[in-house]
Residue frames as a rotation matrix with the C-alpha (Angstrom) as fourth column:
MET 1
-0.004 0.344 0.939 10.54
0.747 -0.623 0.231 -13.13
0.664 0.703 -0.254 -17.74
VAL 2
-0.830 -0.359 -0.426 11.28
0.553 -0.625 -0.551 -9.72
-0.068 -0.693 0.717 -16.13
VAL 3
0.208 0.972 -0.110 8.20
0.976 -0.214 -0.046 -7.78
-0.069 -0.097 -0.993 -15.05
LYS 4
-0.656 -0.385 0.650 8.05
0.489 -0.872 -0.023 -4.14
0.575 0.302 0.760 -16.11
VAL 5
0.079 0.660 -0.747 6.63
0.961 -0.250 -0.120 -1.74
-0.266 -0.708 -0.654 -13.53
TYR 6
-0.272 -0.090 0.958 5.61
0.602 -0.793 0.096 1.59
0.751 0.603 0.270 -14.91
GLY 7
0.823 0.529 0.207 5.75
0.219 -0.631 0.744 4.53
0.525 -0.566 -0.635 -12.50
PRO 8
-0.012 -0.838 0.545 8.07
-0.565 -0.444 -0.695 6.39
0.825 -0.316 -0.469 -10.24
ALA 9
-0.302 -0.195 -0.933 9.29
0.417 0.853 -0.314 4.19
0.857 -0.484 -0.176 -7.41
TYR 10
-0.998 -0.053 0.021 8.30
0.007 -0.481 -0.877 6.82
0.056 -0.875 0.480 -4.83
ALA 11
-0.308 0.951 -0.012 4.52
-0.705 -0.219 0.675 6.58
0.639 0.216 0.738 -5.75
SER 12
-0.364 0.209 0.907 2.64
-0.846 0.332 -0.416 4.90
-0.389 -0.920 0.056 -2.96
ALA 13
0.718 0.677 0.162 0.73
-0.533 0.685 -0.496 2.47
-0.447 0.270 0.853 -5.14
ALA 14
0.544 -0.596 -0.591 3.90
-0.475 0.362 -0.802 1.56
0.692 0.717 -0.086 -6.91
ARG 15
-0.471 -0.759 0.451 5.61
-0.804 0.158 -0.574 0.84
0.364 -0.632 -0.684 -3.66
ARG 16
0.189 0.630 0.753 2.83
-0.798 0.546 -0.256 -1.46
-0.573 -0.552 0.606 -2.69
VAL 17
0.956 0.167 -0.240 3.42
-0.289 0.668 -0.686 -3.52
0.045 0.725 0.687 -5.87
LEU 18
0.158 -0.968 -0.197 7.23
-0.571 0.073 -0.818 -3.47
0.806 0.242 -0.541 -5.48
ALA 19
-0.302 -0.206 0.931 6.96
-0.935 0.256 -0.246 -4.79
-0.188 -0.944 -0.270 -1.91
CYS 20
0.625 0.650 0.431 4.79
-0.516 0.759 -0.397 -7.63
-0.586 0.026 0.810 -3.24
LEU 21
0.821 -0.349 -0.451 7.19
-0.316 0.379 -0.870 -8.48
0.475 0.857 0.201 -6.06
ILE 22
-0.225 -0.952 0.208 10.14
-0.754 0.034 -0.656 -8.61
0.618 -0.304 -0.725 -3.68
GLU 23
-0.085 0.256 0.963 8.26
-0.860 0.469 -0.200 -10.77
-0.503 -0.845 0.180 -1.27
LYS 24
0.800 0.520 0.299 7.38
-0.267 0.755 -0.599 -13.13
-0.537 0.400 0.743 -4.09
GLU 25
-0.094 -0.942 0.323 10.96
0.039 0.321 0.946 -13.20
-0.995 0.102 0.006 -5.41
VAL 26
0.622 0.374 0.688 9.81
0.711 0.099 -0.697 -11.92
-0.329 0.922 -0.204 -8.85
GLU 27
-0.518 -0.854 -0.039 12.43
0.708 -0.454 0.541 -10.12
-0.480 0.253 0.840 -11.03
PHE 28
0.654 0.740 0.157 11.28
0.725 -0.555 -0.408 -6.66
-0.215 0.381 -0.899 -12.18
GLU 29
-0.681 -0.708 0.188 12.54
0.732 -0.661 0.167 -3.41
0.005 0.251 0.968 -13.70
MET 30
0.059 0.681 -0.730 11.14
0.463 -0.666 -0.584 0.03
-0.884 -0.304 -0.355 -13.23
VAL 31
-0.290 -0.035 0.956 10.03
0.913 -0.309 0.265 2.01
0.286 0.950 0.122 -16.23
PRO 32
-0.747 -0.037 -0.664 10.01
0.449 -0.764 -0.462 5.71
-0.491 -0.644 0.587 -15.09
VAL 33
0.033 0.810 0.585 6.95
0.876 -0.305 0.373 7.79
0.481 0.500 -0.720 -15.55
ASP 34
-0.887 -0.455 0.080 7.29
0.397 -0.840 -0.371 11.57
0.236 -0.297 0.925 -14.99
LEU 35
0.004 0.937 -0.349 4.24
1.000 -0.009 -0.013 12.41
-0.015 -0.349 -0.937 -12.90
ILE 36
-0.083 -0.049 -0.995 5.32
0.427 -0.904 0.009 15.99
-0.900 -0.425 0.096 -12.41
GLY 37
-0.825 -0.289 -0.486 5.73
-0.292 -0.518 0.804 16.51
-0.484 0.805 0.343 -16.13
GLY 38
0.042 0.975 -0.219 2.36
-0.750 -0.114 -0.652 14.92
-0.660 0.191 0.726 -16.85
GLU 39
-0.726 -0.365 -0.582 3.64
-0.684 0.470 0.558 11.93
0.069 0.804 -0.591 -18.76
GLN 40
-0.850 0.432 0.301 0.90
0.203 0.797 -0.569 9.81
-0.485 -0.423 -0.765 -17.21
LYS 41
0.138 0.928 -0.346 -1.70
0.035 -0.354 -0.935 11.84
-0.990 0.117 -0.081 -19.12
LYS 42
-0.375 -0.339 -0.863 -0.11
-0.807 -0.338 0.484 11.44
-0.456 0.878 -0.147 -22.56
PRO 43
0.429 0.697 -0.575 -1.65
-0.902 0.370 -0.225 9.21
0.056 0.614 0.787 -25.26
GLU 44
-0.108 -0.568 -0.816 1.05
-0.492 0.744 -0.453 6.63
0.864 0.352 -0.360 -25.25
TYR 45
-0.949 -0.244 0.197 0.72
-0.276 0.352 -0.895 6.01
0.149 -0.904 -0.401 -21.50
LEU 46
-0.251 0.955 0.157 -3.07
-0.840 -0.135 -0.525 6.19
-0.480 -0.264 0.836 -21.59
LYS 47
0.147 0.334 -0.931 -3.04
-0.736 0.665 0.122 3.11
0.660 0.668 0.343 -23.84
LEU 48
-0.624 -0.457 -0.634 -1.60
0.113 0.750 -0.652 1.23
0.774 -0.478 -0.416 -20.88
GLN 49
-0.598 0.388 -0.701 -3.67
0.768 0.028 -0.640 2.92
-0.229 -0.921 -0.315 -18.18
PRO 50
-0.260 0.561 0.786 -6.70
0.688 -0.464 0.558 4.81
0.678 0.686 -0.265 -19.56
PHE 51
0.779 0.599 -0.186 -7.19
0.562 -0.534 0.631 6.65
0.279 -0.596 -0.753 -16.23
GLY 52
0.371 -0.714 0.594 -3.72
-0.013 -0.644 -0.765 8.04
0.928 0.276 -0.249 -16.24
MET 53
0.779 -0.116 0.616 -2.58
-0.624 -0.047 0.780 6.53
-0.061 -0.992 -0.109 -12.89
VAL 54
-0.193 -0.833 -0.519 0.38
-0.575 0.525 -0.628 4.54
0.795 0.177 -0.580 -11.77
PRO 55
-0.498 -0.859 -0.119 1.51
-0.551 0.207 0.809 1.86
-0.670 0.468 -0.576 -11.62
VAL 56
0.731 0.531 -0.429 0.97
-0.682 0.568 -0.460 -0.45
0.000 0.628 0.778 -14.59
VAL 57
-0.097 -0.764 0.638 2.75
-0.396 0.617 0.680 -3.81
-0.913 -0.187 -0.363 -14.86
GLN 58
0.482 0.155 -0.862 3.65
-0.855 0.301 -0.424 -5.53
0.193 0.941 0.277 -18.15
ASP 59
-0.089 -0.460 0.883 4.34
-0.519 0.778 0.353 -9.24
-0.850 -0.427 -0.308 -17.86
GLY 60
-0.687 -0.201 0.698 5.17
0.502 0.563 0.656 -10.42
-0.524 0.802 -0.286 -21.31
ASP 61
-0.777 0.447 0.442 2.01
0.305 -0.347 0.887 -9.71
0.550 0.824 0.133 -23.36
PHE 62
0.187 0.881 -0.435 -0.09
0.829 0.096 0.551 -9.26
0.527 -0.464 -0.712 -20.39
SER 63
-0.753 -0.405 0.519 -0.63
0.092 -0.846 -0.526 -5.87
0.651 -0.348 0.674 -18.68
LEU 64
0.138 0.750 -0.647 -2.44
0.863 0.230 0.451 -4.93
0.487 -0.620 -0.615 -15.55
TYR 65
-0.645 -0.315 0.696 -3.20
-0.113 -0.862 -0.495 -1.83
0.756 -0.398 0.520 -13.51
GLU 66
0.541 0.645 0.539 -4.76
-0.564 -0.197 0.802 -1.07
0.624 -0.738 0.257 -10.11
SER 67
-0.275 -0.923 0.270 -2.30
-0.815 0.074 -0.575 -1.90
0.510 -0.378 -0.772 -7.41
ARG 68
-0.184 0.246 0.952 -4.43
-0.780 0.553 -0.294 -4.26
-0.598 -0.796 0.090 -5.26
ALA 69
0.889 0.456 -0.041 -5.36
-0.368 0.661 -0.654 -6.29
-0.271 0.597 0.755 -8.38
ILE 70
0.332 -0.850 -0.409 -1.62
-0.584 0.155 -0.797 -6.52
0.740 0.504 -0.445 -9.21
LEU 71
-0.409 -0.494 0.767 -0.95
-0.912 0.211 -0.351 -7.77
0.011 -0.844 -0.537 -5.69
ARG 72
0.353 0.639 0.684 -3.56
-0.569 0.727 -0.385 -10.47
-0.743 -0.253 0.620 -5.98
TYR 73
0.869 -0.001 -0.496 -2.30
-0.462 0.361 -0.810 -11.48
0.179 0.933 0.313 -9.40
TYR 74
0.008 -0.956 -0.294 1.33
-0.603 0.230 -0.764 -12.00
0.798 0.184 -0.575 -8.42
ALA 75
-0.335 -0.059 0.940 0.48
-0.892 0.341 -0.297 -13.61
-0.303 -0.938 -0.167 -5.07
GLU 76
0.633 0.628 0.452 -1.61
-0.399 0.766 -0.504 -16.17
-0.663 0.139 0.736 -7.02
LYS 77
0.820 -0.274 -0.503 0.67
-0.446 0.243 -0.861 -16.52
0.358 0.930 0.077 -10.01
TYR 78
-0.157 -0.949 -0.274 3.78
-0.319 0.311 -0.895 -17.24
0.935 -0.054 -0.351 -7.92
ALA 79
0.675 0.555 0.486 1.97
-0.649 0.133 0.749 -18.94
0.351 -0.821 0.450 -5.04
ALA 80
0.919 -0.292 -0.266 4.70
0.344 0.922 0.176 -21.65
0.194 -0.253 0.948 -4.92
GLN 81
-0.069 -0.997 0.028 7.60
0.820 -0.073 -0.568 -19.26
0.569 -0.016 0.822 -4.37
GLY 82
-0.602 -0.247 0.759 8.56
-0.097 -0.921 -0.377 -16.53
0.792 -0.301 0.530 -1.91
THR 83
-0.949 0.256 0.184 6.32
-0.221 -0.124 -0.967 -15.53
-0.225 -0.959 0.174 0.89
ASN 84
-0.542 0.840 0.037 2.81
0.780 0.486 0.395 -16.99
0.314 0.243 -0.918 1.09
LEU 85
-0.991 0.136 0.008 0.74
-0.134 -0.955 -0.265 -13.81
-0.028 -0.263 0.964 1.04
LEU 86
-0.406 0.888 -0.214 -2.67
-0.626 -0.099 0.774 -15.48
0.666 0.448 0.596 0.62
GLY 87
0.074 0.449 0.891 -2.99
-0.939 0.332 -0.089 -18.04
-0.335 -0.830 0.446 3.40
LYS 88
-0.861 -0.487 0.149 -2.98
-0.446 0.862 0.241 -21.83
-0.246 0.141 -0.959 3.42
ASN 89
-0.676 0.692 0.253 -6.65
0.711 0.702 -0.023 -22.52
-0.193 0.165 -0.967 2.95
LEU 90
-0.239 0.688 0.685 -9.99
0.690 -0.377 0.618 -20.99
0.683 0.620 -0.385 1.87
GLU 91
0.672 0.546 -0.500 -10.73
0.727 -0.356 0.587 -19.51
0.143 -0.758 -0.636 5.28
GLU 92
-0.012 -0.770 -0.638 -7.37
0.629 -0.501 0.594 -17.73
-0.777 -0.394 0.490 5.56
ARG 93
-0.767 -0.181 0.616 -7.68
0.627 -0.418 0.657 -16.46
0.138 0.890 0.434 2.01
ALA 94
0.223 0.917 0.330 -11.10
0.745 -0.379 0.549 -15.06
0.629 0.123 -0.768 2.89
GLN 95
0.612 -0.086 -0.786 -9.57
0.674 -0.463 0.575 -13.22
-0.414 -0.882 -0.226 5.83
VAL 96
-0.553 -0.833 -0.027 -6.89
0.622 -0.434 0.651 -11.74
-0.554 0.343 0.758 3.60
GLU 97
-0.557 0.396 0.730 -9.54
0.635 -0.363 0.682 -10.56
0.535 0.843 -0.049 1.19
GLN 98
0.508 0.793 -0.337 -11.66
0.808 -0.303 0.505 -9.16
0.298 -0.529 -0.795 3.99
TRP 99
0.401 -0.415 -0.817 -8.87
0.545 -0.609 0.577 -7.07
-0.737 -0.676 -0.018 5.40
LEU 100
-0.748 -0.525 0.406 -7.70
0.624 -0.348 0.700 -5.98
-0.226 0.776 0.588 1.95
GLU 101
-0.043 0.843 0.537 -11.23
0.701 -0.357 0.617 -4.60
0.712 0.403 -0.575 1.57
VAL 102
0.686 0.275 -0.673 -11.10
0.709 -0.458 0.536 -2.93
-0.161 -0.845 -0.510 4.93
GLU 103
-0.301 -0.871 -0.389 -7.80
0.622 -0.488 0.612 -1.29
-0.723 -0.058 0.689 3.97
GLY 104
-0.795 -0.055 0.604 -9.13
0.576 -0.381 0.723 -0.07
0.190 0.923 0.335 0.63
GLN 105
-0.044 0.916 0.398 -12.62
0.523 -0.319 0.791 1.06
0.851 0.243 -0.465 1.91
ASN 106
0.812 0.451 -0.371 -12.13
0.517 -0.261 0.815 2.08
0.271 -0.854 -0.445 5.56
TYR 107
0.310 -0.827 -0.469 -8.42
0.682 -0.151 0.716 2.81
-0.663 -0.542 0.517 6.13
GLN 108
-0.399 -0.694 0.600 -7.21
0.902 -0.178 0.394 4.28
-0.167 0.698 0.697 2.88
PRO 109
0.240 0.550 0.800 -9.72
0.714 -0.658 0.239 7.10
0.658 0.514 -0.551 2.33
HIS 110
0.977 0.186 -0.104 -8.98
0.204 -0.670 0.714 8.79
0.063 -0.719 -0.692 5.61
ILE 111
0.330 -0.915 -0.232 -5.22
0.445 -0.066 0.893 8.33
-0.832 -0.398 0.386 5.69
TYR 112
-0.235 -0.357 0.904 -4.95
0.968 -0.173 0.183 9.40
0.091 0.918 0.386 2.06
THR 113
0.612 0.516 0.600 -6.77
0.494 -0.841 0.220 12.55
0.618 0.162 -0.769 2.86
LEU 114
0.893 -0.314 -0.323 -4.51
0.188 -0.392 0.901 13.29
-0.410 -0.865 -0.291 5.80
VAL 115
-0.040 -0.945 0.325 -1.40
0.732 0.194 0.653 12.68
-0.680 0.264 0.684 3.71
LEU 116
0.005 0.132 0.991 -2.75
0.918 -0.395 0.048 14.91
0.397 0.909 -0.123 0.94
GLN 117
0.838 0.457 0.297 -3.70
0.289 -0.835 0.469 17.76
0.463 -0.308 -0.831 3.27
LEU 118
0.914 -0.402 -0.061 -0.70
-0.095 -0.358 0.929 17.70
-0.395 -0.843 -0.365 5.59
LEU 119
0.119 -0.920 0.372 2.10
0.429 0.386 0.817 16.45
-0.896 0.063 0.441 3.40
PHE 120
-0.377 -0.301 0.876 1.44
0.904 0.088 0.419 17.32
-0.204 0.949 0.239 -0.17
PHE 121
0.709 0.627 0.325 -0.68
0.676 -0.735 -0.057 20.46
0.203 0.260 -0.944 -0.04
PRO 122
0.684 -0.459 -0.566 2.14
0.019 -0.766 0.643 22.47
-0.729 -0.451 -0.515 1.60
LYS 123
-0.360 -0.838 0.409 4.55
0.462 0.220 0.859 21.23
-0.810 0.498 0.308 -1.19
MET 124
-0.260 0.342 0.903 1.98
0.947 -0.092 0.308 22.58
0.189 0.935 -0.300 -3.73
GLY 125
-0.953 -0.176 0.247 1.68
0.122 -0.968 -0.221 25.85
0.278 -0.181 0.944 -1.92
LYS 126
-0.034 0.996 0.088 -1.83
-0.087 -0.091 0.992 25.05
0.996 0.027 0.090 -0.62
THR 127
-0.698 -0.183 0.692 -3.03
-0.679 -0.139 -0.721 25.31
0.228 -0.973 -0.028 2.92
ALA 128
-0.845 0.331 -0.420 -4.59
0.365 0.931 -0.002 22.32
0.391 -0.155 -0.907 4.67
ASP 129
-0.077 0.890 0.449 -8.27
-0.437 -0.435 0.787 22.57
0.896 -0.136 0.423 5.61
GLU 130
-0.789 -0.359 0.498 -8.33
-0.580 0.169 -0.797 22.20
0.202 -0.918 -0.342 9.35
LYS 131
0.080 0.913 0.400 -11.94
-0.902 0.237 -0.361 20.84
-0.424 -0.332 0.842 9.40
THR 132
0.685 0.141 -0.715 -11.13
-0.566 0.721 -0.400 18.16
0.459 0.678 0.574 6.86
VAL 133
-0.388 -0.879 -0.277 -8.02
-0.350 0.419 -0.838 17.12
0.853 -0.227 -0.470 8.77
LYS 134
-0.628 0.167 0.760 -9.89
-0.772 -0.010 -0.636 16.94
-0.098 -0.986 0.135 12.03
GLU 135
0.438 0.899 0.012 -12.70
-0.865 0.425 -0.265 14.86
-0.243 0.105 0.964 10.56
ASN 136
0.592 -0.229 -0.773 -10.46
-0.403 0.746 -0.530 12.39
0.698 0.625 0.349 8.81
GLU 137
-0.594 -0.789 0.158 -8.20
-0.476 0.186 -0.859 12.06
0.648 -0.586 -0.486 11.87
GLU 138
-0.295 0.604 0.741 -11.22
-0.846 0.196 -0.496 11.22
-0.445 -0.773 0.453 14.03
LYS 139
0.716 0.625 -0.312 -12.48
-0.698 0.628 -0.343 8.66
-0.019 0.463 0.886 11.45
LEU 140
0.145 -0.786 -0.601 -9.05
-0.400 0.509 -0.762 7.14
0.905 0.351 -0.240 11.08
ALA 141
-0.708 -0.371 0.602 -8.75
-0.684 0.146 -0.714 6.79
0.177 -0.917 -0.357 14.88
GLN 142
0.245 0.863 0.441 -12.05
-0.868 0.398 -0.296 4.93
-0.431 -0.311 0.847 14.91
VAL 143
0.738 -0.070 -0.671 -10.78
-0.477 0.650 -0.592 2.57
0.478 0.757 0.446 12.26
LEU 144
-0.247 -0.966 -0.080 -7.56
-0.455 0.188 -0.870 2.06
0.856 -0.179 -0.486 14.25
ASP 145
-0.276 0.261 0.925 -9.59
-0.939 0.132 -0.318 1.21
-0.205 -0.956 0.208 17.31
VAL 146
0.808 0.589 -0.016 -11.01
-0.563 0.764 -0.314 -1.72
-0.173 0.262 0.949 15.36
TYR 147
0.400 -0.783 -0.477 -7.51
-0.321 0.367 -0.873 -2.65
0.858 0.502 -0.105 14.26
GLU 148
-0.452 -0.573 0.684 -6.28
-0.807 -0.064 -0.587 -2.57
0.381 -0.817 -0.433 17.85
GLU 149
0.260 0.665 0.700 -9.04
-0.824 0.531 -0.199 -5.08
-0.504 -0.525 0.685 18.82
ARG 150
0.929 0.130 -0.345 -8.20
-0.328 0.718 -0.613 -7.33
0.168 0.684 0.710 15.98
LEU 151
0.217 -0.960 -0.177 -4.47
-0.306 0.106 -0.946 -7.19
0.927 0.259 -0.270 16.56
SER 152
-0.143 -0.198 0.970 -4.89
-0.990 0.045 -0.137 -8.03
-0.016 -0.979 -0.202 20.20
LYS 153
0.572 0.524 0.631 -6.06
-0.511 0.829 -0.226 -11.44
-0.642 -0.194 0.742 18.98
SER 154
0.781 -0.342 0.523 -3.69
0.580 0.709 -0.402 -12.16
-0.234 0.617 0.752 16.12
LYS 155
-0.122 -0.928 -0.352 -0.17
0.574 -0.355 0.738 -11.06
-0.810 -0.112 0.576 15.11
TYR 156
-0.974 -0.223 0.031 -1.35
0.142 -0.500 0.854 -9.91
-0.175 0.837 0.519 11.68
LEU 157
-0.524 0.837 -0.158 -4.60
-0.808 -0.547 -0.218 -8.72
-0.269 0.014 0.963 10.25
ALA 158
0.158 0.585 -0.796 -5.64
-0.785 0.563 0.259 -11.99
0.599 0.584 0.548 8.48
GLY 159
0.935 0.109 -0.338 -4.21
0.071 0.875 0.479 -14.22
0.348 -0.472 0.810 11.23
ASP 160
0.650 -0.759 0.040 -0.76
-0.083 -0.018 0.996 -15.23
-0.755 -0.651 -0.074 12.45
PHE 161
-0.047 -0.668 0.743 0.84
0.886 0.316 0.340 -14.88
-0.462 0.674 0.577 8.99
PHE 162
-0.397 -0.147 -0.906 1.95
-0.167 -0.959 0.229 -11.79
-0.903 0.242 0.356 7.05
SER 163
-0.097 0.487 0.868 -0.26
0.867 0.470 -0.166 -11.29
-0.489 0.736 -0.468 3.98
LEU 164
-0.498 -0.017 0.867 -1.30
0.700 -0.598 0.390 -8.90
0.512 0.801 0.310 1.25
ALA 165
0.605 0.796 -0.008 -3.62
0.600 -0.450 0.662 -7.31
0.523 -0.405 -0.750 3.85
ASP 166
0.558 -0.507 -0.657 -0.72
0.512 -0.413 0.753 -6.10
-0.654 -0.756 0.029 5.93
LEU 167
-0.388 -0.806 0.448 1.44
0.833 -0.099 0.544 -5.34
-0.394 0.584 0.710 2.95
SER 168
0.018 0.503 0.864 -1.10
0.835 -0.483 0.264 -3.00
0.551 0.716 -0.429 1.42
HIS 169
0.863 0.414 -0.289 -0.95
0.503 -0.654 0.565 -0.76
0.044 -0.633 -0.773 4.42
LEU 170
0.111 -0.973 -0.202 2.80
0.941 0.038 0.336 -0.03
-0.320 -0.227 0.920 4.12
PRO 171
-0.375 -0.485 0.790 3.00
0.787 -0.616 -0.005 3.08
0.489 0.621 0.613 1.85
PHE 172
0.123 0.483 0.867 0.60
0.024 -0.875 0.484 5.44
0.992 -0.039 -0.120 3.47
THR 173
0.936 0.121 -0.330 1.19
0.312 0.148 0.938 4.31
0.163 -0.982 0.101 7.07
HIS 174
-0.035 -0.996 -0.078 4.87
0.999 -0.035 0.004 5.02
-0.007 -0.077 0.997 6.41
TYR 175
-0.353 -0.080 0.932 3.90
0.361 -0.931 0.057 8.64
0.863 0.357 0.357 5.66
LEU 176
0.626 0.734 0.264 1.68
-0.020 -0.323 0.946 8.90
0.780 -0.597 -0.188 8.67
VAL 177
0.858 -0.263 -0.441 4.38
0.512 0.381 0.770 7.73
-0.035 -0.886 0.462 10.97
ASN 178
0.008 -0.997 -0.075 7.51
0.907 -0.024 0.419 9.21
-0.420 -0.071 0.905 9.52
ALA 179
-0.640 -0.306 0.705 6.47
0.689 -0.635 0.350 12.35
0.340 0.709 0.617 7.53
MET 180
0.025 0.788 0.616 3.64
-0.032 -0.615 0.788 13.93
0.999 -0.039 0.010 9.55
ASP 181
-0.799 -0.252 0.546 2.92
-0.504 -0.213 -0.837 14.86
0.328 -0.944 0.043 13.15
LYS 182
0.284 0.959 0.020 0.40
-0.916 0.265 0.302 12.03
0.284 -0.104 0.953 13.42
ALA 183
-0.483 -0.533 -0.695 2.54
-0.382 0.842 -0.380 9.05
0.788 0.082 -0.611 14.46
TYR 184
-0.797 0.186 0.575 0.62
-0.561 0.125 -0.818 8.85
-0.224 -0.975 0.005 17.77
LEU 185
0.221 0.930 -0.295 -2.28
-0.975 0.202 -0.094 7.45
-0.028 0.308 0.951 15.93
ILE 186
0.393 -0.218 -0.894 -0.24
-0.244 0.912 -0.329 4.33
0.887 0.347 0.305 15.50
LYS 187
-0.509 -0.851 -0.127 2.10
-0.082 0.195 -0.977 4.51
0.857 -0.487 -0.169 18.50
ASP 188
-0.579 0.334 0.744 -0.56
-0.812 -0.318 -0.490 5.05
0.073 -0.888 0.455 21.14
ARG 189
0.689 0.724 0.026 -2.25
-0.724 0.689 0.024 1.73
-0.001 -0.035 0.999 20.30
LYS 190
0.070 -0.762 0.644 -0.10
-0.711 0.414 0.568 -1.06
-0.700 -0.498 -0.513 21.69
HIS 191
0.135 0.077 0.988 -1.08
0.321 0.940 -0.117 -3.84
-0.938 0.332 0.102 19.29
VAL 192
0.970 0.189 0.155 -1.29
0.221 -0.406 -0.887 -1.58
-0.104 0.894 -0.435 16.28
ASN 193
0.611 -0.786 -0.087 2.17
-0.780 -0.618 0.104 -0.24
-0.136 0.005 -0.991 17.05
ALA 194
-0.078 -0.663 0.745 3.67
-0.400 0.705 0.585 -3.75
-0.913 -0.252 -0.320 17.47
TRP 195
0.522 0.332 0.786 2.15
0.582 0.534 -0.613 -4.79
-0.623 0.777 0.086 14.16
TRP 196
0.989 -0.144 -0.046 3.58
-0.135 -0.704 -0.698 -1.66
0.068 0.696 -0.715 12.43
GLU 197
0.298 -0.937 0.179 6.98
-0.826 -0.160 0.540 -2.16
-0.478 -0.309 -0.822 13.91
ASP 198
0.037 -0.144 0.989 6.88
0.120 0.983 0.138 -5.74
-0.992 0.114 0.054 12.55
ILE 199
0.604 0.376 0.703 5.70
0.672 0.235 -0.703 -5.04
-0.429 0.896 -0.111 9.02
SER 200
0.970 -0.235 -0.053 7.73
-0.235 -0.877 -0.419 -1.84
0.052 0.419 -0.906 8.48
ASN 201
0.196 -0.959 0.207 10.92
-0.812 -0.041 0.582 -3.66
-0.550 -0.282 -0.786 9.34
ARG 202
0.714 0.129 0.688 10.49
0.229 0.886 -0.404 -6.41
-0.661 0.446 0.603 6.74
PRO 203
-0.369 -0.928 0.061 13.47
0.359 -0.082 0.930 -6.56
-0.858 0.365 0.363 4.36
SER 204
-0.235 0.320 0.918 11.20
0.972 0.047 0.232 -6.19
0.031 0.946 -0.322 1.39
TRP 205
0.802 0.596 0.017 9.89
0.593 -0.801 0.081 -2.79
0.062 -0.055 -0.997 2.59
LYS 206
0.420 -0.738 -0.528 13.30
0.087 -0.547 0.833 -1.58
-0.903 -0.396 -0.166 3.55
LYS 207
-0.515 -0.592 0.620 14.43
0.645 0.209 0.735 -2.44
-0.564 0.778 0.275 0.10
VAL 208
0.297 0.686 0.665 11.47
0.923 -0.384 -0.016 -0.56
0.245 0.618 -0.747 -1.49
LEU 209
0.886 0.101 -0.452 12.46
0.287 -0.886 0.364 2.58
-0.364 -0.452 -0.814 0.47
GLU 210
-0.041 -0.988 -0.150 15.90
0.288 -0.155 0.945 2.48
-0.957 -0.005 0.291 -1.12
PHE 211
-0.084 0.033 0.996 14.54
0.991 0.107 0.080 2.97
-0.104 0.994 -0.042 -4.63
C-alpha cells in the first residue's frame, strides 16, 4: 500500500516525515497542498487536519497528522524493515523518546524562531526583531552546549545508532547551516558539527532535498 503524504515537499515537517519513510523503505506519493494559496485552510483539507497544518499521511483507511507522531508510527509499524530508528531494547527506545522530546521542547522553539525571523520574514517583507533574534540565539547556544556534552560521549543523540531523535533535527538545522548566517552555532562545536556532518549526509536526507 502506497502512503499518501499531503503537503509541499519543501515544508520542514513534511521533510521530517519523508526522511523517515525513506529510511524505513516505505513507498509513498506526495499529494501537493498549496500553502501560499491557503489550500490548507479550506474545508476539504481541514477534514484531514483540523488545525490546517502539514503534513497529513493517509495509509489506507488510516490517517495521521503531527510529524513526530507520524515518525513514531512508521518506525514502529515497519520495525522489521529499513533502518532501525527506535533502538534494540527498552532503554535505547527510552533514550530515543527522551531526545525527541528535547528536540521538540528545547531545540525546536528557538531554531524555529530564528528561521522565521531571519529567513522567512525578509521574504514576507517584514523586518526581523533584533532582540528576539539575540535572545533565541543565546538560548539555542545553551541547548547546543548540552548537545556538545552529550555527543562527546556517543555518536548520536540516543546512543551509537541513528534514530528518530537525530532525524527530527534535520529540516530546521539544514536552514540554520545552509540558509542563514548562523552556521557557526553548529560548526564551532566539534562534536555537534561531526554529528551534523554525519546525519546531513545520509542518502535519505539527500534524497529529500531533491524533491
